py3Dmol code that shows the C-alpha trace and the ligand (Angstrom):
import py3Dmol

protein = """\
ATOM      1  CA  UNK A   1      -5.964  -7.244  26.592  1.00  0.00           C
ATOM      2  CA  UNK A   2      -5.071  -9.217  23.364  1.00  0.00           C
ATOM      3  CA  UNK A   3      -6.349  -9.478  20.106  1.00  0.00           C
ATOM      4  CA  UNK A   4      -5.319 -10.569  16.527  1.00  0.00           C
ATOM      5  CA  UNK A   5      -6.370  -8.831  13.273  1.00  0.00           C
ATOM      6  CA  UNK A   6      -5.770  -9.645   9.552  1.00  0.00           C
ATOM      7  CA  UNK A   7      -5.348  -7.129   6.774  1.00  0.00           C
ATOM      8  CA  UNK A   8      -4.402  -7.469   2.960  1.00  0.00           C
ATOM      9  CA  UNK A   9      -1.933  -5.177   1.501  1.00  0.00           C
ATOM     10  CA  UNK A  10      -3.055  -2.674  -0.987  1.00  0.00           C
ATOM     11  CA  UNK A  11      -1.575  -1.394  -4.418  1.00  0.00           C
ATOM     12  CA  UNK A  12      -2.129   2.252  -5.497  1.00  0.00           C
ATOM     13  CA  UNK A  13      -3.378   2.971  -9.244  1.00  0.00           C
ATOM     14  CA  UNK A  14      -3.045   6.551  -8.628  1.00  0.00           C
ATOM     15  CA  UNK A  15       0.092   6.673  -6.550  1.00  0.00           C
ATOM     16  CA  UNK A  16       1.010   8.330  -3.186  1.00  0.00           C
ATOM     17  CA  UNK A  17       4.652   9.640  -3.149  1.00  0.00           C
ATOM     18  CA  UNK A  18       5.765  12.366  -1.392  1.00  0.00           C
ATOM     19  CA  UNK A  19       4.846  13.736   2.280  1.00  0.00           C
ATOM     20  CA  UNK A  20       4.026  17.345   3.361  1.00  0.00           C
ATOM     21  CA  UNK A  21       5.322  16.760   6.437  1.00  0.00           C
ATOM     22  CA  UNK A  22       7.771  13.851   7.493  1.00  0.00           C
ATOM     23  CA  UNK A  23       6.995  14.329  11.193  1.00  0.00           C
ATOM     24  CA  UNK A  24       3.127  13.783  11.075  1.00  0.00           C
ATOM     25  CA  UNK A  25       3.497  11.466   8.061  1.00  0.00           C
ATOM     26  CA  UNK A  26       0.834  13.523   6.262  1.00  0.00           C
ATOM     27  CA  UNK A  27       0.783  12.813   2.634  1.00  0.00           C
ATOM     28  CA  UNK A  28       1.453  15.457  -0.017  1.00  0.00           C
ATOM     29  CA  UNK A  29      -1.021  13.826  -2.613  1.00  0.00           C
ATOM     30  CA  UNK A  30      -4.186  11.710  -2.282  1.00  0.00           C
ATOM     31  CA  UNK A  31      -4.282   8.012  -3.746  1.00  0.00           C
ATOM     32  CA  UNK A  32      -6.625   5.479  -5.264  1.00  0.00           C
ATOM     33  CA  UNK A  33      -5.875   1.703  -4.289  1.00  0.00           C
ATOM     34  CA  UNK A  34      -6.961  -1.780  -4.665  1.00  0.00           C
ATOM     35  CA  UNK A  35      -7.215  -4.098  -1.460  1.00  0.00           C
ATOM     36  CA  UNK A  36      -5.548  -7.522  -2.461  1.00  0.00           C
ATOM     37  CA  UNK A  37      -7.117 -10.668  -0.998  1.00  0.00           C
ATOM     38  CA  UNK A  38      -4.955 -13.650  -1.088  1.00  0.00           C
ATOM     39  CA  UNK A  39      -2.023 -11.998   0.635  1.00  0.00           C
ATOM     40  CA  UNK A  40      -2.204 -11.705   4.331  1.00  0.00           C
ATOM     41  CA  UNK A  41      -0.707 -10.074   7.185  1.00  0.00           C
ATOM     42  CA  UNK A  42      -1.603 -11.445  10.699  1.00  0.00           C
ATOM     43  CA  UNK A  43      -0.890  -9.390  13.711  1.00  0.00           C
ATOM     44  CA  UNK A  44      -1.244  -9.855  17.309  1.00  0.00           C
ATOM     45  CA  UNK A  45      -1.154  -7.301  20.052  1.00  0.00           C
ATOM     46  CA  UNK A  46      -1.304  -8.156  23.693  1.00  0.00           C
ATOM     47  CA  UNK A  47      -0.711  -5.228  26.240  1.00  0.00           C
ATOM     48  CA  UNK A  48       0.995  -6.764  29.263  1.00  0.00           C
ATOM     49  CA  UNK A  49       1.450  -4.781  32.659  1.00  0.00           C
ATOM     50  CA  UNK A  50       4.934  -6.399  33.443  1.00  0.00           C
ATOM     51  CA  UNK A  51       6.505  -4.934  30.057  1.00  0.00           C
ATOM     52  CA  UNK A  52       8.733  -2.159  30.379  1.00  0.00           C
ATOM     53  CA  UNK A  53       8.954  -1.486  26.457  1.00  0.00           C
ATOM     54  CA  UNK A  54       6.986  -2.292  23.292  1.00  0.00           C
ATOM     55  CA  UNK A  55       8.396  -5.408  21.556  1.00  0.00           C
ATOM     56  CA  UNK A  56       7.868  -5.980  17.943  1.00  0.00           C
ATOM     57  CA  UNK A  57       8.431  -9.485  16.211  1.00  0.00           C
ATOM     58  CA  UNK A  58       8.177  -9.186  12.347  1.00  0.00           C
ATOM     59  CA  UNK A  59       8.150 -12.854  11.056  1.00  0.00           C
ATOM     60  CA  UNK A  60       9.661 -14.005  14.209  1.00  0.00           C
ATOM     61  CA  UNK A  61      12.365 -11.229  14.047  1.00  0.00           C
ATOM     62  CA  UNK A  62      12.910  -8.583  16.382  1.00  0.00           C
ATOM     63  CA  UNK A  63      12.381  -5.064  14.358  1.00  0.00           C
ATOM     64  CA  UNK A  64      13.562  -2.027  16.611  1.00  0.00           C
ATOM     65  CA  UNK A  65      13.376   0.376  13.441  1.00  0.00           C
ATOM     66  CA  UNK A  66       9.733  -0.310  12.914  1.00  0.00           C
ATOM     67  CA  UNK A  67       9.084  -0.375  16.729  1.00  0.00           C
ATOM     68  CA  UNK A  68       9.648   3.414  16.849  1.00  0.00           C
ATOM     69  CA  UNK A  69       6.730   4.135  14.681  1.00  0.00           C
ATOM     70  CA  UNK A  70       4.795   1.329  16.080  1.00  0.00           C
ATOM     71  CA  UNK A  71       5.131   2.915  19.297  1.00  0.00           C
ATOM     72  CA  UNK A  72       3.818   6.151  18.098  1.00  0.00           C
ATOM     73  CA  UNK A  73       0.671   4.412  17.000  1.00  0.00           C
ATOM     74  CA  UNK A  74       0.297   2.478  20.080  1.00  0.00           C
ATOM     75  CA  UNK A  75       0.678   5.576  22.263  1.00  0.00           C
ATOM     76  CA  UNK A  76      -2.241   7.305  20.481  1.00  0.00           C
ATOM     77  CA  UNK A  77      -4.201   4.190  21.163  1.00  0.00           C
ATOM     78  CA  UNK A  78      -3.014   3.825  24.825  1.00  0.00           C
ATOM     79  CA  UNK A  79      -3.854   7.503  25.503  1.00  0.00           C
ATOM     80  CA  UNK A  80      -7.391   7.043  24.285  1.00  0.00           C
ATOM     81  CA  UNK A  81      -7.925   3.903  26.383  1.00  0.00           C
ATOM     82  CA  UNK A  82      -6.331   5.473  29.449  1.00  0.00           C
ATOM     83  CA  UNK A  83      -3.995   2.674  29.748  1.00  0.00           C
ATOM     84  CA  UNK A  84      -0.160   2.659  30.052  1.00  0.00           C
ATOM     85  CA  UNK A  85       0.957  -1.199  29.647  1.00  0.00           C
ATOM     86  CA  UNK A  86       3.344  -1.933  26.797  1.00  0.00           C
ATOM     87  CA  UNK A  87       2.728  -4.364  24.203  1.00  0.00           C
ATOM     88  CA  UNK A  88       3.980  -7.407  22.435  1.00  0.00           C
ATOM     89  CA  UNK A  89       3.360  -7.182  18.692  1.00  0.00           C
ATOM     90  CA  UNK A  90       3.850 -10.341  16.745  1.00  0.00           C
ATOM     91  CA  UNK A  91       3.309  -9.759  12.974  1.00  0.00           C
ATOM     92  CA  UNK A  92       3.652 -12.476   9.997  1.00  0.00           C
ATOM     93  CA  UNK A  93       3.407 -11.898   6.441  1.00  0.00           C
ATOM     94  CA  UNK A  94       2.563 -14.783   3.991  1.00  0.00           C
ATOM     95  CA  UNK A  95       4.275 -12.682   1.181  1.00  0.00           C
ATOM     96  CA  UNK A  96       7.677 -11.183   0.781  1.00  0.00           C
ATOM     97  CA  UNK A  97       8.340  -8.337   3.529  1.00  0.00           C
ATOM     98  CA  UNK A  98       9.507  -4.848   2.713  1.00  0.00           C
ATOM     99  CA  UNK A  99      10.007  -5.724  -1.048  1.00  0.00           C
ATOM    100  CA  UNK A 100       7.429  -3.382  -2.699  1.00  0.00           C
ATOM    101  CA  UNK A 101       4.348  -5.439  -1.653  1.00  0.00           C
ATOM    102  CA  UNK A 102       2.892  -2.935   0.897  1.00  0.00           C
ATOM    103  CA  UNK A 103       3.642  -5.282   3.802  1.00  0.00           C
ATOM    104  CA  UNK A 104       3.908  -1.567   5.782  1.00  0.00           C
ATOM    105  CA  UNK A 105       0.008  -0.964   4.559  1.00  0.00           C
ATOM    106  CA  UNK A 106      -0.953  -4.231   5.819  1.00  0.00           C
ATOM    107  CA  UNK A 107       1.199  -4.181   8.924  1.00  0.00           C
ATOM    108  CA  UNK A 108      -0.191  -0.999  10.120  1.00  0.00           C
ATOM    109  CA  UNK A 109      -3.651  -1.528   9.271  1.00  0.00           C
ATOM    110  CA  UNK A 110      -3.591  -5.107  11.143  1.00  0.00           C
ATOM    111  CA  UNK A 111      -1.788  -3.223  14.068  1.00  0.00           C
ATOM    112  CA  UNK A 112      -4.173  -0.581  14.733  1.00  0.00           C
ATOM    113  CA  UNK A 113      -6.965  -2.834  14.162  1.00  0.00           C
ATOM    114  CA  UNK A 114      -5.694  -5.370  16.627  1.00  0.00           C
ATOM    115  CA  UNK A 115      -4.391  -2.922  19.245  1.00  0.00           C
ATOM    116  CA  UNK A 116      -7.802  -1.039  19.422  1.00  0.00           C
ATOM    117  CA  UNK A 117      -9.548  -4.365  19.862  1.00  0.00           C
ATOM    118  CA  UNK A 118      -7.098  -5.415  22.478  1.00  0.00           C
ATOM    119  CA  UNK A 119      -7.721  -2.226  24.455  1.00  0.00           C
ATOM    120  CA  UNK A 120     -11.608  -2.678  23.939  1.00  0.00           C
ATOM    121  CA  UNK A 121     -11.978   0.795  22.329  1.00  0.00           C
ATOM    122  CA  UNK A 122     -14.923   1.852  20.202  1.00  0.00           C
ATOM    123  CA  UNK A 123     -13.073   3.904  17.806  1.00  0.00           C
ATOM    124  CA  UNK A 124     -14.535   6.101  15.080  1.00  0.00           C
ATOM    125  CA  UNK A 125     -13.248   4.620  11.426  1.00  0.00           C
ATOM    126  CA  UNK A 126     -11.734   8.053  10.491  1.00  0.00           C
ATOM    127  CA  UNK A 127      -9.838   8.022  13.718  1.00  0.00           C
ATOM    128  CA  UNK A 128      -8.526   4.615  13.329  1.00  0.00           C
ATOM    129  CA  UNK A 129      -7.511   5.660   9.529  1.00  0.00           C
ATOM    130  CA  UNK A 130      -5.757   8.768  11.005  1.00  0.00           C
ATOM    131  CA  UNK A 131      -3.751   6.584  13.419  1.00  0.00           C
ATOM    132  CA  UNK A 132      -2.687   4.006  10.918  1.00  0.00           C
ATOM    133  CA  UNK A 133      -1.564   6.795   8.446  1.00  0.00           C
ATOM    134  CA  UNK A 134       0.967   8.076  11.102  1.00  0.00           C
ATOM    135  CA  UNK A 135       2.414   4.476  10.667  1.00  0.00           C
ATOM    136  CA  UNK A 136       2.383   4.423   6.902  1.00  0.00           C
ATOM    137  CA  UNK A 137       0.722   6.585   4.526  1.00  0.00           C
ATOM    138  CA  UNK A 138      -0.775   3.940   2.540  1.00  0.00           C
ATOM    139  CA  UNK A 139      -1.952   1.919   5.702  1.00  0.00           C
ATOM    140  CA  UNK A 140      -5.408   3.523   6.045  1.00  0.00           C
ATOM    141  CA  UNK A 141      -6.272   2.074   2.635  1.00  0.00           C
ATOM    142  CA  UNK A 142      -5.903  -1.440   3.882  1.00  0.00           C
ATOM    143  CA  UNK A 143      -8.549  -0.810   6.553  1.00  0.00           C
ATOM    144  CA  UNK A 144     -11.186  -0.435   3.673  1.00  0.00           C
ATOM    145  CA  UNK A 145     -12.521  -3.018   1.127  1.00  0.00           C
ATOM    146  CA  UNK A 146     -12.229  -2.849  -2.665  1.00  0.00           C
ATOM    147  CA  UNK A 147     -11.345   0.085  -4.446  1.00  0.00           C
ATOM    148  CA  UNK A 148     -10.440   2.822  -2.115  1.00  0.00           C
ATOM    149  CA  UNK A 149      -9.959   6.358  -2.248  1.00  0.00           C
ATOM    150  CA  UNK A 150      -7.675   8.334   0.198  1.00  0.00           C
ATOM    151  CA  UNK A 151      -8.523  11.900  -0.302  1.00  0.00           C
ATOM    152  CA  UNK A 152      -6.622  15.131   1.267  1.00  0.00           C
ATOM    153  CA  UNK A 153      -8.430  18.212   1.901  1.00  0.00           C
ATOM    154  CA  UNK A 154      -7.513  21.179  -0.472  1.00  0.00           C
ATOM    155  CA  UNK A 155      -6.012  24.270   0.698  1.00  0.00           C
ATOM    156  CA  UNK A 156      -3.079  22.714   2.521  1.00  0.00           C
ATOM    157  CA  UNK A 157      -5.288  21.570   5.834  1.00  0.00           C
ATOM    158  CA  UNK A 158      -4.008  18.304   6.927  1.00  0.00           C
ATOM    159  CA  UNK A 159      -7.206  16.524   6.989  1.00  0.00           C
ATOM    160  CA  UNK A 160      -7.924  13.404   5.029  1.00  0.00           C
ATOM    161  CA  UNK A 161     -10.814  11.069   4.262  1.00  0.00           C
ATOM    162  CA  UNK A 162     -10.432   7.141   3.386  1.00  0.00           C
ATOM    163  CA  UNK A 163     -13.247   5.166   2.041  1.00  0.00           C
ATOM    164  CA  UNK A 164     -14.413   2.559  -0.552  1.00  0.00           C
ATOM    165  CA  UNK A 165     -15.610   3.787  -3.666  1.00  0.00           C
ATOM    166  CA  UNK A 166     -16.226   0.404  -5.207  1.00  0.00           C
ATOM    167  CA  UNK A 167     -16.766  -2.946  -3.354  1.00  0.00           C
ATOM    168  CA  UNK A 168     -15.079  -6.110  -4.446  1.00  0.00           C
ATOM    169  CA  UNK A 169     -18.149  -7.723  -6.037  1.00  0.00           C
ATOM    170  CA  UNK A 170     -19.236  -4.479  -7.967  1.00  0.00           C
ATOM    171  CA  UNK A 171     -16.227  -4.527 -10.083  1.00  0.00           C
ATOM    172  CA  UNK A 172     -14.301  -7.738  -9.640  1.00  0.00           C
ATOM    173  CA  UNK A 173     -10.826  -6.997 -10.952  1.00  0.00           C
ATOM    174  CA  UNK A 174      -8.237  -9.599 -10.523  1.00  0.00           C
ATOM    175  CA  UNK A 175      -4.403  -8.663  -9.876  1.00  0.00           C
ATOM    176  CA  UNK A 176      -1.650 -11.010 -10.960  1.00  0.00           C
ATOM    177  CA  UNK A 177       1.452 -10.248  -8.899  1.00  0.00           C
ATOM    178  CA  UNK A 178       4.879 -11.092 -10.689  1.00  0.00           C
ATOM    179  CA  UNK A 179       7.608 -11.411  -8.167  1.00  0.00           C
ATOM    180  CA  UNK A 180      11.030 -10.781  -9.637  1.00  0.00           C
ATOM    181  CA  UNK A 181      12.971 -10.499  -6.065  1.00  0.00           C
ATOM    182  CA  UNK A 182      12.365 -11.692  -2.693  1.00  0.00           C
ATOM    183  CA  UNK A 183      15.109  -9.289  -1.263  1.00  0.00           C
ATOM    184  CA  UNK A 184      14.151  -6.355   0.825  1.00  0.00           C
ATOM    185  CA  UNK A 185      14.507  -2.887  -0.875  1.00  0.00           C
ATOM    186  CA  UNK A 186      17.573  -0.756  -0.066  1.00  0.00           C
ATOM    187  CA  UNK A 187      15.747   2.568   0.097  1.00  0.00           C
ATOM    188  CA  UNK A 188      12.415   2.575   1.732  1.00  0.00           C
ATOM    189  CA  UNK A 189       9.427   4.560   0.802  1.00  0.00           C
ATOM    190  CA  UNK A 190       9.868   7.416   3.403  1.00  0.00           C
ATOM    191  CA  UNK A 191      13.696   7.854   2.389  1.00  0.00           C
ATOM    192  CA  UNK A 192      12.725   7.819  -1.296  1.00  0.00           C
ATOM    193  CA  UNK A 193       9.824  10.231  -0.918  1.00  0.00           C
ATOM    194  CA  UNK A 194      12.204  12.798   0.846  1.00  0.00           C
ATOM    195  CA  UNK A 195      14.818  12.565  -1.745  1.00  0.00           C
ATOM    196  CA  UNK A 196      12.308  12.914  -4.678  1.00  0.00           C
ATOM    197  CA  UNK A 197      11.067  16.160  -2.680  1.00  0.00           C
ATOM    198  CA  UNK A 198      14.465  17.494  -2.130  1.00  0.00           C
ATOM    199  CA  UNK A 199      16.162  16.421  -5.327  1.00  0.00           C
ATOM    200  CA  UNK A 200      13.859  15.848  -8.247  1.00  0.00           C
ATOM    201  CA  UNK A 201      13.049  18.645 -10.673  1.00  0.00           C
ATOM    202  CA  UNK A 202       9.766  16.987 -11.228  1.00  0.00           C
ATOM    203  CA  UNK A 203       8.536  16.806  -7.660  1.00  0.00           C
ATOM    204  CA  UNK A 204       6.394  19.928  -7.927  1.00  0.00           C
ATOM    205  CA  UNK A 205       4.960  18.900 -11.301  1.00  0.00           C
ATOM    206  CA  UNK A 206       3.985  15.631  -9.759  1.00  0.00           C
ATOM    207  CA  UNK A 207       2.324  17.385  -6.595  1.00  0.00           C
ATOM    208  CA  UNK A 208       0.599  20.123  -9.019  1.00  0.00           C
ATOM    209  CA  UNK A 209      -0.717  17.578 -11.949  1.00  0.00           C
ATOM    210  CA  UNK A 210      -1.783  14.859  -9.182  1.00  0.00           C
ATOM    211  CA  UNK A 211      -5.478  16.069  -8.329  1.00  0.00           C
ATOM    212  CA  UNK A 212      -6.310  15.678 -12.213  1.00  0.00           C
ATOM    213  CA  UNK A 213      -4.915  12.008 -12.235  1.00  0.00           C
ATOM    214  CA  UNK A 214      -6.926  11.168  -9.029  1.00  0.00           C
ATOM    215  CA  UNK A 215     -10.167  12.786 -10.725  1.00  0.00           C
ATOM    216  CA  UNK A 216      -9.520  10.802 -13.896  1.00  0.00           C
ATOM    217  CA  UNK A 217      -8.993   7.560 -11.909  1.00  0.00           C
ATOM    218  CA  UNK A 218     -12.192   7.881  -9.871  1.00  0.00           C
ATOM    219  CA  UNK A 219     -14.398   8.663 -12.941  1.00  0.00           C
ATOM    220  CA  UNK A 220     -12.767   5.380 -14.668  1.00  0.00           C
ATOM    221  CA  UNK A 221     -13.836   3.506 -11.791  1.00  0.00           C
ATOM    222  CA  UNK A 222     -17.197   5.140 -11.592  1.00  0.00           C
ATOM    223  CA  UNK A 223     -17.710   4.315 -15.045  1.00  0.00           C
ATOM    224  CA  UNK A 224     -16.230   0.743 -14.918  1.00  0.00           C
ATOM    225  CA  UNK A 225     -14.089   1.950 -17.514  1.00  0.00           C
ATOM    226  CA  UNK A 226     -11.287  -0.433 -17.961  1.00  0.00           C
ATOM    227  CA  UNK A 227      -9.472   1.212 -20.819  1.00  0.00           C
ATOM    228  CA  UNK A 228      -9.681   4.808 -19.083  1.00  0.00           C
ATOM    229  CA  UNK A 229      -8.255   3.158 -15.826  1.00  0.00           C
ATOM    230  CA  UNK A 230      -5.273   1.438 -17.651  1.00  0.00           C
ATOM    231  CA  UNK A 231      -4.244   4.604 -19.226  1.00  0.00           C
ATOM    232  CA  UNK A 232      -4.189   6.920 -16.077  1.00  0.00           C
ATOM    233  CA  UNK A 233      -2.913   4.004 -13.767  1.00  0.00           C
ATOM    234  CA  UNK A 234       0.204   3.379 -15.805  1.00  0.00           C
ATOM    235  CA  UNK A 235       0.772   7.094 -16.292  1.00  0.00           C
ATOM    236  CA  UNK A 236       0.710   7.691 -12.630  1.00  0.00           C
ATOM    237  CA  UNK A 237       2.972   4.970 -11.987  1.00  0.00           C
ATOM    238  CA  UNK A 238       5.418   5.906 -14.502  1.00  0.00           C
ATOM    239  CA  UNK A 239       5.273   9.384 -13.560  1.00  0.00           C
ATOM    240  CA  UNK A 240       6.153   8.265  -9.740  1.00  0.00           C
ATOM    241  CA  UNK A 241       9.122   6.226 -10.872  1.00  0.00           C
ATOM    242  CA  UNK A 242      10.345   9.105 -13.347  1.00  0.00           C
ATOM    243  CA  UNK A 243      10.356  11.337 -10.292  1.00  0.00           C
ATOM    244  CA  UNK A 244      12.501   8.586  -8.442  1.00  0.00           C
ATOM    245  CA  UNK A 245      14.683   8.077 -11.014  1.00  0.00           C
ATOM    246  CA  UNK A 246      15.367  11.810 -11.506  1.00  0.00           C
ATOM    247  CA  UNK A 247      16.377  12.288  -7.944  1.00  0.00           C
ATOM    248  CA  UNK A 248      19.902  12.843  -6.938  1.00  0.00           C
ATOM    249  CA  UNK A 249      21.325   9.966  -6.205  1.00  0.00           C
ATOM    250  CA  UNK A 250      18.717   8.346  -8.608  1.00  0.00           C
ATOM    251  CA  UNK A 251      16.469   5.848  -7.430  1.00  0.00           C
ATOM    252  CA  UNK A 252      15.800   2.958  -9.601  1.00  0.00           C
ATOM    253  CA  UNK A 253      13.312   0.307  -8.087  1.00  0.00           C
ATOM    254  CA  UNK A 254      13.248  -1.902 -11.214  1.00  0.00           C
ATOM    255  CA  UNK A 255      14.902  -4.968 -12.356  1.00  0.00           C
ATOM    256  CA  UNK A 256      15.391  -6.153 -15.916  1.00  0.00           C
ATOM    257  CA  UNK A 257      12.590  -8.495 -15.378  1.00  0.00           C
ATOM    258  CA  UNK A 258      10.335  -5.587 -14.192  1.00  0.00           C
ATOM    259  CA  UNK A 259      10.974  -3.861 -17.520  1.00  0.00           C
ATOM    260  CA  UNK A 260      10.161  -7.225 -19.264  1.00  0.00           C
ATOM    261  CA  UNK A 261       6.862  -7.648 -17.542  1.00  0.00           C
ATOM    262  CA  UNK A 262       5.919  -3.952 -18.477  1.00  0.00           C
ATOM    263  CA  UNK A 263       6.570  -4.775 -22.032  1.00  0.00           C
ATOM    264  CA  UNK A 264       4.684  -8.150 -22.118  1.00  0.00           C
ATOM    265  CA  UNK A 265       1.767  -6.519 -20.233  1.00  0.00           C
ATOM    266  CA  UNK A 266       1.539  -3.712 -22.723  1.00  0.00           C
ATOM    267  CA  UNK A 267       1.851  -6.240 -25.716  1.00  0.00           C
ATOM    268  CA  UNK A 268      -0.835  -8.360 -24.157  1.00  0.00           C
ATOM    269  CA  UNK A 269      -3.025  -5.241 -24.037  1.00  0.00           C
ATOM    270  CA  UNK A 270      -2.381  -4.231 -28.071  1.00  0.00           C
ATOM    271  CA  UNK A 271      -3.647  -7.861 -28.555  1.00  0.00           C
ATOM    272  CA  UNK A 272      -6.713  -6.832 -26.966  1.00  0.00           C
ATOM    273  CA  UNK A 273      -6.459  -8.250 -23.475  1.00  0.00           C
ATOM    274  CA  UNK A 274      -7.921  -6.133 -20.428  1.00  0.00           C
ATOM    275  CA  UNK A 275      -4.612  -5.813 -18.412  1.00  0.00           C
ATOM    276  CA  UNK A 276      -2.503  -2.781 -17.385  1.00  0.00           C
ATOM    277  CA  UNK A 277       0.567  -2.608 -15.044  1.00  0.00           C
ATOM    278  CA  UNK A 278       1.412  -0.927 -11.868  1.00  0.00           C
ATOM    279  CA  UNK A 279       4.873  -1.159  -9.697  1.00  0.00           C
ATOM    280  CA  UNK A 280       5.441   0.353  -6.352  1.00  0.00           C
ATOM    281  CA  UNK A 281       8.652   1.029  -4.622  1.00  0.00           C
ATOM    282  CA  UNK A 282      10.317  -2.249  -5.509  1.00  0.00           C
ATOM    283  CA  UNK A 283      10.808  -4.680  -8.428  1.00  0.00           C
ATOM    284  CA  UNK A 284       7.554  -6.385  -8.412  1.00  0.00           C
ATOM    285  CA  UNK A 285       4.869  -5.896 -11.042  1.00  0.00           C
ATOM    286  CA  UNK A 286       1.156  -5.896 -10.523  1.00  0.00           C
ATOM    287  CA  UNK A 287      -0.851  -6.794 -13.493  1.00  0.00           C
ATOM    288  CA  UNK A 288      -4.523  -5.648 -12.985  1.00  0.00           C
ATOM    289  CA  UNK A 289      -7.033  -7.468 -15.294  1.00  0.00           C
ATOM    290  CA  UNK A 290     -10.586  -8.311 -15.790  1.00  0.00           C
ATOM    291  CA  UNK A 291     -10.976 -11.681 -14.171  1.00  0.00           C
ATOM    292  CA  UNK A 292     -11.477 -13.615 -17.430  1.00  0.00           C
ATOM    293  CA  UNK A 293      -7.982 -12.476 -18.637  1.00  0.00           C
ATOM    294  CA  UNK A 294      -6.276 -13.632 -15.384  1.00  0.00           C
ATOM    295  CA  UNK A 295      -4.978 -17.187 -16.502  1.00  0.00           C
ATOM    296  CA  UNK A 296      -3.558 -15.875 -19.609  1.00  0.00           C
ATOM    297  CA  UNK A 297      -1.701 -12.976 -17.795  1.00  0.00           C
ATOM    298  CA  UNK A 298      -0.304 -15.418 -15.403  1.00  0.00           C
ATOM    299  CA  UNK A 299       0.825 -17.772 -18.000  1.00  0.00           C
ATOM    300  CA  UNK A 300       2.532 -14.947 -19.937  1.00  0.00           C
ATOM    301  CA  UNK A 301       4.280 -13.483 -17.014  1.00  0.00           C
ATOM    302  CA  UNK A 302       5.306 -16.857 -15.651  1.00  0.00           C
ATOM    303  CA  UNK A 303       6.992 -17.454 -18.916  1.00  0.00           C
ATOM    304  CA  UNK A 304       9.499 -14.742 -18.584  1.00  0.00           C
ATOM    305  CA  UNK A 305      13.077 -15.597 -17.423  1.00  0.00           C
ATOM    306  CA  UNK A 306      13.344 -13.222 -14.448  1.00  0.00           C
ATOM    307  CA  UNK A 307       9.795 -13.957 -12.698  1.00  0.00           C
ATOM    308  CA  UNK A 308      10.346 -16.405  -9.850  1.00  0.00           C
ATOM    309  CA  UNK A 309       6.546 -16.634  -9.169  1.00  0.00           C
ATOM    310  CA  UNK A 310       3.122 -15.223  -9.980  1.00  0.00           C
ATOM    311  CA  UNK A 311       0.578 -14.597  -7.046  1.00  0.00           C
ATOM    312  CA  UNK A 312      -2.985 -14.571  -7.637  1.00  0.00           C
ATOM    313  CA  UNK A 313      -5.043 -11.989  -6.050  1.00  0.00           C
ATOM    314  CA  UNK A 314      -8.697 -10.507  -6.320  1.00  0.00           C
ATOM    315  CA  UNK A 315     -10.387  -7.352  -4.607  1.00  0.00           C
ATOM    316  CA  UNK A 316     -10.206  -8.162  -0.860  1.00  0.00           C
ATOM    317  CA  UNK A 317     -11.968  -6.795   2.411  1.00  0.00           C
ATOM    318  CA  UNK A 318     -10.555  -4.184   4.634  1.00  0.00           C
ATOM    319  CA  UNK A 319      -8.806  -5.316   7.771  1.00  0.00           C
ATOM    320  CA  UNK A 320     -10.706  -7.387  10.366  1.00  0.00           C
ATOM    321  CA  UNK A 321     -10.394  -8.747  14.074  1.00  0.00           C
ATOM    322  CA  UNK A 322      -9.958 -12.629  13.974  1.00  0.00           C
TER     323      UNK A 322
END
"""
ligand_1 = """\
14
LIG
O 2.879 4.096 2.656
P 4.381 3.793 2.331
O 5.379 4.512 3.045
O 4.622 2.385 2.299
O 4.577 4.196 0.793
C 3.658 3.787 -0.245
C 4.047 4.373 -1.347
C 3.778 3.494 -2.646
O 3.611 2.267 -2.549
C 5.021 3.446 -3.807
C 2.747 4.166 -3.430
C 1.449 3.752 -2.839
O 0.536 4.797 -3.048
O 1.021 2.937 -2.304
"""
view = py3Dmol.view(width=600, height=400)
view.addModel(protein, "pdb")
view.setStyle({"model": 0}, {"cartoon": {"style": "trace"}})
view.addModel(ligand_1, "xyz")
view.setStyle({"model": 1}, {"stick": {}})
view.zoomTo()
view.show()
């Protein structure tokens, strides 16, 4: 009853920010994302009859806070399999954890994939997506390859679908990830989303205008319209951060180097280079570009004083069992 799975993190171009309901962790909006090759979470799950609780080790350290949500996901899988043994979960990331690089997305994707395999469950993909979502709203996207759409049903029904809308080789985008800090963030995404919902005057406008952004992002992908995707993605990112900043107390995820990267990327685009930025709940900047522009984008970002490292990524596969 042991299996190991590998998952890549993902980055949303049309962002998810806000939960319809914290308890069920159902997102208030859909999202459109890129699954990132080159960054890996590797998770081994073993169900052991002698254990009295689930134990979670992330990068070798016991993590009890993550353990609560992980147990919720494992409980659903245990019920489906008719098994009541507790599990040892050992997860390692080869990139900074909890620092705005979506380690929770790859973490929960690898977890549910490994746990289902360890339990010998033959489970529908949509069910696995749903269980991953209970762990992290962005996690179902890491179960899928390439460019991924997580769509929620209209009319307030808590139903979602998650699927690849463009395979990695159908539009081979490159992503250069500028690391400006390796520290874990102070306010995680769940706390940040709740604060925005409660205290940002822009929250309702975000929810109301989001379906149009998602539709525009999807059309740009379907048409392989890089300029169109650049425009709507940067706007979605800035809308999300404007909402975070306008919460009370305000949430500012950016460092000075984050802002320098944004300016540099916009300058490169003005000079004709196909590149745009996106930033999640942390100070790292992801520069999405056409592959031929990647070396120039990397060189330009590496030169900036606050940039510690630039990681290369392409579109990757959904989570798989090793
Ligand atoms: O799934 P969570 O709770 O890690 O939230 C993800 C939130 C953002 O990364 C900021 C946006 C997104 O859509 O990935």
